[in-house]
C-alpha positions in Angstrom: 36.0 78.5 15.1 36.4 78.2 11.4 33.3 77.0 9.5 33.7 74.5 6.7 32.4 76.1 3.5 30.3 73.7 1.5 30.8 74.3 -2.2 27.9 74.3 -4.7 29.5 72.0 -7.2 27.1 70.3 -9.6 27.9 67.0 -11.2 26.7 65.5 -14.5 25.0 62.6 -12.6 22.5 65.1 -11.2 21.0 65.5 -14.7 20.6 61.8 -15.3 16.9 61.9 -14.4 15.9 64.0 -17.4 19.0 63.9 -19.6 18.6 60.3 -20.9 15.0 60.8 -21.7 15.6 64.2 -23.4 18.4 63.0 -25.5 16.5 59.8 -26.5 13.4 61.8 -27.3 15.2 64.4 -29.5 17.2 61.7 -31.3 14.2 59.6 -31.9 12.2 62.6 -33.1 14.8 63.6 -35.7 15.6 60.0 -36.9 12.1 58.6 -37.0 10.5 61.7 -38.6 13.3 62.3 -41.0 13.3 58.7 -42.1 9.5 58.8 -42.5 9.7 61.9 -44.6 12.6 60.7 -46.7 10.8 57.3 -47.3 7.5 59.0 -48.4 9.4 61.6 -50.5 11.4 58.9 -52.2 8.2 57.1 -53.2 7.2 60.2 -55.2 4.6 61.6 -52.9 3.4 65.3 -53.1 4.8 67.8 -50.7 1.4 68.1 -48.9 1.3 64.3 -48.4 4.9 64.4 -47.1 4.0 67.2 -44.6 0.9 65.3 -43.4 3.1 62.2 -42.9 5.7 64.2 -40.9 3.1 65.9 -38.7 1.4 62.6 -38.0 4.7 61.0 -37.1 5.4 63.9 -34.7 2.2 63.6 -32.8 2.1 59.8 -32.7 5.8 59.6 -31.8 5.6 62.2 -29.0 2.6 60.4 -27.4 4.4 57.1 -27.8 7.6 58.3 -26.3 5.7 59.9 -23.4 3.7 56.8 -22.7 6.7 54.5 -23.0 8.9 56.6 -20.7 6.2 56.9 -18.1 5.4 53.2 -18.1 9.1 52.1 -18.0 10.2 54.6 -15.4 7.1 53.9 -13.3 8.1 50.3 -13.3 11.6 51.4 -12.0 9.9 53.6 -9.4 7.6 50.7 -8.3 10.7 48.5 -7.9 12.5 51.1 -5.8 9.4 51.6 -3.6 9.1 47.9 -3.0 12.8 47.6 -2.1 12.5 50.5 0.3 9.3 49.1 1.9 11.1 45.7 2.4 14.1 47.5 3.9 11.9 49.4 6.3 10.3 46.2 7.5 13.7 44.5 8.0 14.9 47.6 10.0 12.0 47.3 12.3 12.2 43.5 12.7 16.0 42.9 12.6 17.7 46.1 13.6 21.0 44.4 14.7 21.3 42.4 11.6 20.7 45.5 9.4 23.3 47.3 11.5 25.8 44.6 10.9 25.0 44.5 7.2 25.7 48.3 7.0 29.0 47.8 8.9 30.0 45.1 6.5 29.3 47.4 3.5 31.6 50.1 4.9 34.3 47.6 5.7 34.1 46.4 2.1 34.8 50.0 1.1 38.0 50.1 3.0 37.1 51.2 6.6 38.5 49.4 9.6 35.8 47.6 11.7 35.8 50.1 14.6 35.3 53.1 12.2 32.9 51.2 10.1 30.8 50.4 13.1 30.9 54.0 14.3 29.8 55.2 10.9 27.0 52.7 10.7 25.8 53.6 14.2 25.7 57.3 13.4 24.0 57.0 10.1 21.5 54.5 11.5 20.7 56.9 14.3 20.3 59.8 11.9 18.5 58.1 9.0 18.6 54.3 8.9 16.4 53.9 5.8 18.3 56.6 3.9 21.6 55.0 4.7 20.5 51.5 3.5 18.8 53.0 0.4 21.9 54.8 -0.6 24.7 52.3 0.4 22.9 48.9 0.1 20.3 49.5 -2.6 22.0 52.3 -4.6 19.0 54.6 -4.5 19.4 58.3 -4.0 17.6 61.5 -4.6 19.7 62.2 -7.6 19.2 58.8 -9.4 15.7 58.0 -8.2 13.1 57.3 -10.9 10.8 60.2 -11.8 8.2 59.0 -14.3 6.4 62.2 -15.0 9.7 64.2 -15.5 11.0 61.5 -17.9 7.7 61.4 -19.9 7.4 65.2 -20.3 11.1 65.6 -21.2 10.9 62.8 -23.8 7.6 64.1 -25.4 8.9 67.7 -25.5 12.3 66.8 -27.0 10.8 64.3 -29.4 8.5 67.1 -30.7 11.3 69.5 -31.0 13.5 67.0 -32.8 10.7 66.0 -35.2 9.9 69.6 -36.0 13.4 70.1 -37.5 13.0 67.8 -40.6 9.4 69.0 -41.0 10.7 72.6 -41.2 13.2 71.4 -43.8 10.3 70.0 -45.9 8.5 73.4 -45.8 11.6 75.4 -47.1 13.3 72.9 -49.4 12.7 72.9 -53.1 10.8 69.8 -54.3 13.7 68.6 -56.5 16.1 68.7 -53.6 13.8 67.7 -50.8 15.3 64.3 -50.0 18.8 65.5 -50.1 18.1 68.7 -48.0 16.0 66.9 -45.4 18.6 64.2 -45.1 21.5 66.6 -44.8 19.7 68.9 -42.4 18.7 66.0 -40.2 22.2 64.7 -40.0 23.4 68.1 -39.0 20.7 68.3 -36.3 21.7 64.9 -35.1 25.4 65.9 -34.9 24.6 69.0 -32.9 22.3 67.0 -30.6 25.1 64.5 -30.0 27.5 67.3 -29.2 24.9 68.9 -26.8 24.1 65.7 -25.1 27.7 64.9 -24.5 28.4 68.4 -23.2 25.5 68.2 -20.8 26.6 64.8 -19.6 30.2 66.0 -19.2 31.6 63.6 -21.8 33.8 64.1 -24.8 31.8 65.3 -27.9 33.4 63.5 -30.8 32.2 59.9 -30.3 28.5 60.7 -29.4 28.3 63.1 -32.4 29.6 60.4 -34.8 27.4 57.7 -33.2 24.1 59.5 -33.6 25.0 60.8 -37.1 25.9 57.2 -38.2 22.7 55.6 -37.0 20.6 58.5 -38.4 22.2 58.2 -41.8 21.6 54.4 -41.8 18.0 54.7 -40.9 17.3 57.4 -43.6 19.2 55.4 -46.2 17.1 52.3 -45.5 13.8 54.1 -45.6 14.7 56.0 -48.7 15.6 52.7 -50.4 12.2 51.2 -49.3 10.4 54.3 -50.6 12.0 54.1 -54.0 11.3 50.4 -54.2 7.6 50.8 -53.4 7.4 54.0 -55.5 8.8 52.1 -58.5 6.4 49.2 -58.0 3.3 51.5 -57.7 
């Protein structure tokens, strides 16, 4: 008998648990820290004060991102757990109704009733809760909420992103600090957009332009505010 060979194909959706948090963290790290640095530098602050502001922004931002991701994804996980618990109770109390519900789902997807009933029966016998979680609630192992993973990915990538404009402050001449930090940060954002698109299996042009545009806008606004307050002081 010939055995079916199961291929090891990996899809971009398998990365969704950490990719969104990682891209968001790195993007926010670059944009917020670079904008903070550019704003403080535009106000005429000394290099040491600019560095302190950048490092403080890195630490505060990383902790904020980690806490925010953990809380928000934990809320998603709580909702998923509540739905699964409710489904488990319904399977215990109303098995026939739940079986009919699963059959209707497969019929809506194009199966004839006899085949839909057979599929529902087999999946219910094998793993009723898993079948309902996947096909009724849209919850699977790939897309399930993972709060700790999201928090760690977000904090780590925020720190990595924020470190880039801080490094630019260290090596840039004072007279060119604003221009070099802004240019380097836009380059970092463009690379990040391309990497994120590549990891997600999407085309790279639009994500690259998108993150670069919003980064440039944020730095332009904070530079303007810094110059305004610097002139007033």
